[in-house]
N, C-alpha and C positions, 0 to 999 in steps of 0.2 A: 676890896667892889664892889660900889654900892651907888647910888642912885637914884632918882628924885621918883623913876618911877621904875618900875622892874614889871615887865611885859614876860610874862611866863607863854612860849610857845611863836613860829616864824609863819604865820599861816597867813589867811585873804583878809579877817581879822585884824591878828596883831602887826601887818604892816603897814595897812594904814593909820593905827592909830598910835606907829612911831615916827611914822612921815607927818603925823597929824600934830603929836609934841612935840617933835621938835623944830617949828616950822620957826618959830619967832626966835626960837637959840636962847631961848632962859633956863628953858629947862630940858634936863636929863636922861635919857634912856640906857637901862639895859638891856637888849632882846635876850634870851635866854630858845636854845633849840638844843635838841637834840641827834635829830637833823645837820647833815652838810652840806656838800654845793652844787647848785642846778644847776653847773656847768656840763656843758656836752650835748647829740645831739639829740638821743634818747628823752629827755627833758624840752628842750628847746623847736624843736622841733614837728609841726602840730600834728603833721599825719603820724606819726607815731606813738600815738598815744596811748595805745594799749602794750607799748612797754614799761612805762616806770611804772605806772597801777599794777606790776605782775611784780616785781622789782621789793625785793626786800634790804637794799640797798636805798631806796627813797621813799617808802610806804612798811608802817605797822604791819599792815600784815596780819588785821584782827580778822575772825569770823565771828559769824555766831553758834549760840550754842545749838545745840539738834530745835528744828523751829515745829514744835505741834505740829501746827495745821503745812505745814507743806514735804509730811516722809518723814520728817527728822532728819532733812535733809542741813549743814551746814555750812548758812552763807559768807560770803566774803565781803567782808566793810572796810574796802580800803582807806586809810588815812595818811596823807602826807607826813613824813617822817626828811625833810628836807626845807632849806632855807623856800619860800614858798607855803610850804604848807602842801595840804590839797590843791591850791591853783599848780600848783607847776603840776601835778601827776593827774587834775583831771581830765572832762571831752573837751572842755572852755566853752564849752555854748553860755551866752548870757542871758539871762530871762528876770527882770526885774520882782517879779507874784505880781499879781495881780491887785489894783486900790485895794480888790474888798480885803483880800487880805490882811493889810496892814491897820484897815481897818476894826476891824472882828480883833485886832492884838488892842486897840484900844478900847476896842467893846467890851472887853475882860480883863478889864486892869491894867495896861500896857498905858498910861495916858501920854499923849505927847508921840504913841509910833500911829496915828491912822495917817491912812494914804499923805496928805494933806498934808504934814511933818517929816515924811520918807522924801519926798519925792524934791525935792530942794537939797540933798545928800543928796541922793543918782544925778541930781545932774554936778553937782560939786563934783565928782568923783574922775567923773567922763568926760572922754575928745574922740564925740563919736562921728564914724567917718559912713557914709547909707549907700558908697562904691556907686553911684545912680539909680537904686534899686525906690527913691520916693523913699517913703518915712513923713515921721510928725517931730521936723525941728525945735518947735516953740517949747519942744517935751523934754527934751536932751542936754545932753552939757555941751558945752563949747573946748572947754578949757583943763580939765579931772587929767591926774593919772594915770589911767584907765584907760586905754584906747579900741572902740569896739568896733568890729567893722562885720564884714557880711561877707561869704565867699564869694568868687565869680559866678555860682549857677550856670556853666557853662557844659553839664549834662542836661541835654531833653528829662531826665528821668527829674533832675531837680521844679519841671514844669509843668509832667506832666501826670504831679502829686496835687501841684496849688491848683492845675485844672481840673481833677478827678474831683477834689473838695470843693470846688466849685460845681461844677456839676452835680453834685451832689445835693447843692439845695445851700448851702454853709456860708458865711461868709470870706469876703480875702479882707486883708490888712497889710496893711502895706508897713506896718511900724506894731512890731506887736506889745513894743516895749514903749508906748508910743499912746495914743490919746483911745484905743482899740485893742486889747492883748485878742479879743475874740476873732476865729479865724486863721486861715490859712494862708501862708506867706511866708518872706525866703527869712532865715533864723541869724544871730549872730551870733559872735564871736569872738574871744578875747584874746584877740590874730592882730602883731602889728609887723608891716612890715615881712610879714611871714615867718613871724618869730613868735612862738607864745608868750604870753603879755599876760603875763604871773604876775600876783600881787608884792613876790621879790619883784619881778622887774621894773613892775609900776609904783611901786613904793618904796621899800627897804635897801634900792640900792642907791636911791639918790637920800632918803636921809643917813645913811651909813656915811656918803660925805658928807655928811655936815663934824661940827668937832666935837656934838653932846653926845651921837648917838653910836654906841656900841652892840657887837654878836655877841653872845658868848655863848659855846658848843658844851652843852653840857644834858643831862638826866635832872627835872627835877626830879622831888622827892614826895618834898610839901609843902607851905604855905607855914610861915614860922608865928606866930603867936602870939602876943604879952600881952596880959593884962586887955583882951577884949577885943585886941590891933592887930591888925597883921603888918608886920614888923621887917619882914624877907622871904627868901624862897629859899631849902634845903635843897642840892643842886647835888652830883658823883658825879664828878670829872675825872680821868689823868685817874684813875682807883680812889681814888679821896673826897670826902661826903666837906662842905664846905659852905656857909652863909654867905646871900649875895642879898645887899641889907638895902629898902626903898624908902627913904626919909620920908617918902610924900605916901605915894601907895602903892599897890602891889596888882597887878591886871592877871588873871587868867583867861586868853586865850587858846588854851590850847589841845578843843575842839571839842566836838557834843563828846567823842567817847569820853577822855583826860581830861577835858577836868571836868567834868564830876569825877572824875576815876579821883584827881589832885586836890577835889573839897571833902571829898573820905578818907582820903589820907590826912588829913590836914585835921579831923576833927569837927569833921560841919555835913552835917547830915543825919539820918535817922538815928538816933541814937541805941537803937533796937540793934541796927545792922553794924553798928562800929565798937555796937559792947561784941559781937557775936568775935572781931577781930581783937580785940582786946584795943583800940585806938580810948584811947583817952576822949571826953567830947570837952570840944567848943561851940559851939550849934545845935540847937536838934530840931534840926531843916528838911521836914520827911518829904518835900518833891526831891534832893537832891539822886539825881539816878532818875528819878518817874520821870513821863510821858516819854518815851524814846517813841518816837514816829521816823518812817521814812516815804520813798516813793517805789514801787517794785513795778517792774513793767515786763514786759511781751516783745520779742522779735515776731511781726508777721511778716514770713519771708516768703516770696515769689518768686519762681526760675524766671527767665529771661530771655525774652524767644528770640532778642537783639545781641550780640557782641558787645553791647557799651561800657555796660558793669564793667566799675574797678579792677574786675574776675581778673583782663587781663595783664594787671603788673602783679597777681599775688601769685607771686615764683619770688626767686631768686631775684636774676638776673631784670625785673620787674622792678622789685622791691632799689633793684646793687639804680637801675637809671634814678628812681625817683630820689634815692638818695642825695649821689651825684647835685642833677640838678639842681635842690636847693641848700643845697653846702655851698654847690660855686656860688647860686645865682640867686638863693632866696625865695626862688620865684616854683612853680608850676605845682603837680598836686600833693608836694610835700607844706603846699604854705599854708592848707585848712586841712579844717579838721572833719572834711567830707561831711558837716550835715549843716546842710546848707537850704532844705523848705522844711520847713517845718508846722504845727496847727496847733490850736488850742480849741477846745469844740467840747458844751453842754452834753450830757448823757441825756438826759432826758426832758420835760419841763416843766415846773418847777423847780430848776434849775438854774440863778440868777445870773451867774457869772461859770465857765470853763471850768467843768471836770474832768477832763480828759487831756493830754497832753501827748501829739506825733512828735521827735526827730526822725527825717527818713534820714539812709542810708543810700545809696547805689552803688552798696553790694552784700550779697548776705554774710554774712560774718556774726563773727561772735565776739565779746566785750575784753575776753584772752585773746582775740586773734585767730583762733580757728577758723576756718571758711565751710562753711554750708559743702558737702561736698554732690553737689549738684555742680558748681560752677557760677558760667554766671543766674547773676540774681540781685534781686533787692531787696528793701526789707524796709516798714514802720517799729520803730521800737512804739508802745503807748502802754499809759497806765491810769489809774488812777491820781488823782491831784490831791484827797481829799481822806480818803481813812479812816474810818473809825478808828482802827484797829493803834493798842498800846502795849511797850515793850519795856525794858528797861535797862538800867546799867549798872552793879554793883560787884564789888571790890572780889576776886578770887578766892583774896592773900592781906595781906598786912605793909608785903614786899611791894615797895613800886615800878621791880621790873619785874612783876608777874603782867598776864596780860590782862581787864579786866572781864566782871562776868555780859556777858554782851546778849541778849535774850530781845527781836525783836517783837517774839508776837504776832507777825505777819500773816493776814488771814483767820483775824481770832475773831472778826466780825462779820453774820452771814450774808448786810449789806454790799461785804471785801467779796464773795465770789458772786454777788448778785453785778456788779459797778463790771468784777472782770469780762464777762459773760457779753456783755454789754462792747465791750472795748474792740473785745473778736471778732464782735455780727459785725457793728460800725463799719472795721475797716476792710472786713470782707467788702463790704460796699460799695470803697473807696475805690475798692483796687478792681472793683468789677469794672467804671465810669469807662465813658469809648474814650478818655484821656488814655486809659493802661490797654486802651484798645491789641494796640501794635507793641507792646514792650511786654505783654504775661504772656507765657506759656504754662503753669501750673502754679497751683500752691503747694510750698514744699511745705510748710509749720506754722498751724498743726494740721493741717496735710487737709485733702476737701471732704474727704468721709470720716472727717471729726467734728459734728453736729448738736449731737443732742445736748438739756445739760450737764449730764451725768462724764460725757468724750471731753467737753470743755472746759469742766474743771477738773476731770483728770491730766488734761494738757497745763492745766493753770500749776497743779500741784507742782506735776514737776519740772515745769520748766521758768515761771516762774524768776524772774533777778533785782537781783535790789540794782535800780539807780543812782544807790549811792551818796542821797540824799538827809543822810542821821540828824536828824537838831530834835529838840525842846525838853535836852534833858537836866537843863535848872530852867524851868521854866521863869521869865520875863512878870512880875504882877503887881499887885498895890500890897505894902509893906505888908500889912493887918492879915493877906492872907495865908494861910499856914502850908500850902502849898508852892507856895513861890520862892524863890531863891536869892531871887537880887528885885530889885525896887525899878522905876521905871526909867531911873537916873544909870544903871546898870552898877549899882551896891550890892553889896553881899548882903541879906538881912539879917544880921545878929551878930553884924561882924564890922569893929571897922577897920580902915583903910583897904580896903579889900575889895576889886571889879573884876564882873568878870563876862567880857565882851566876845561873843562866838552866837554859834548858828545854836550852843546851846537855850540862849533868852528869849528861842523863837516862843511863845506860846502855842501855836500850831504851825505847822509848814506851811510853807506859802506855791505857791501855780506854778510848776516851773524848777528849775538845775539851784542849786540855794548858794553858789559860788558869788554873786552878786549882792545879793540878801549881808550875806555874809560880811561884802568887805562894807558896804551901804553901814552897818548894825556898829564898824568900828571906825567912820570916817564920823556919826552922833555919836558916839560913845564917847570919840575926843574932847566933842566939844563941853561933854555931861563934865567928863574927868578936870579939865580946865575952867569950868565951873564958865560959860562962856554964853548970852544967850543964843536959843537955839536958832537955826534958822530959820525969817522968818516962813510960814507957812504958804501954802501956793494955795489959791482957789482956781487951779483946771480940775476941768468935768474927763472922770473917766467916759466913756463908752456904752452902754449896755444896753441887752438888744431890748430896742419895747416892748415884743413880744415872749421874751420868756417864762410867763406866765402859763402862757397854755401852747408855743410851740417849741423843739427842742430843735430847729433851723430856719 
């Protein structure tokens, strides 16, 4: 069992790398994935998104330790354990991130990862379909493996949300992944011909049809390092332990939870922590597992005055009808994730680019599929994009089968509380606009009587949920930065022949959902691995509000 390149993890970045590294037929690639097949309606049907992320068959089932600032709650941290990784169990929302996110990466040591550098990779990876809803074709891709589409937006609530934003004085944007992220407009999804267009469907399955790409189902235990060089991966499969050897490089793409765990198990990480678990030190990298970030969000729910929400299908018969229509025709409500309108806004004057994101949904329901007791309703998922709180991933034991310790340390910075209260108040203002007047009955959650800072803080403490965007645990930076784990070419600092490319390497979390940036990371890393000249930088100028210093909208 050996190949030129051994990739650990068939997730968003891993699939993209497998595709690009085998594209010209000269290199062999083995992808190690612990999870199994993605066949079946739970994964492939977009509207069924709440199922796979709650199924042990497809999800590692991680939970945080009791979060000290959220009343000791342990929050779910789903990570995909299936081909396609988290792109096979996520909400399929497609967001590139804001230009200034990547400029910040470059400024903090990730040279070559500014927006001008990454935009060409976003264009290379996409085939974009606007569905006749407008957009910025010049900024988008036309022939990449990843199909990006928009929902039909037939429910009047999707238009009410955008119109309410406009009435409240905010920008409207036809394409938040184009020139102008800021504003209200259509949301994009990784759905194609009614199916979830995961990294497995887009990249891995075409790659596996090539002669030199293979998939191995196994649990990766550690990276094998000999004389300072990674030479393979120790895996467990069928009850026995073996080594899969890499002639050129080992590449970790196992998620922002499992990639740092594997580094630690391999002796790469903070020396004291490794000594604690009796793991021989290979490279003292204190940043491994640190800098953990995520997006938290709240659901602001309204009871609907008209029976036009998806609640009418929220019963056995309704779900059976949607499922049957999707199964036989690939169309209907089952063919969309139902997140079809969105917004990115700035929280206050002096913030130069959006720091609040909205997902709008025409039903009042939780991510685990529990509908609101009120019946017909709708909700906006809202949360701050750039929390100052940082957590960590560490080992529970030296046993590769043990889940790691995950502490997000959510809401540990006082600014987070102020930001969240502002999110709630700004959302209430949007729902109070004339555009929603025909549709709003009353506020379900938090409830109209929850008003004061203390009352809002109580609601946040009890109800804030992860948006499932963990990242940052093996941060990219300059080779001489003691807290950086990989250099700007994704090489693990201090070990030869080892790279890491997934959301672990993000220096700071991006604006929006992380699947798009994770795939882009795999695309760009593949060029670094093959020592290709990166795609020429773009000179496109993104839109920034000319009034950002003095006005919030």
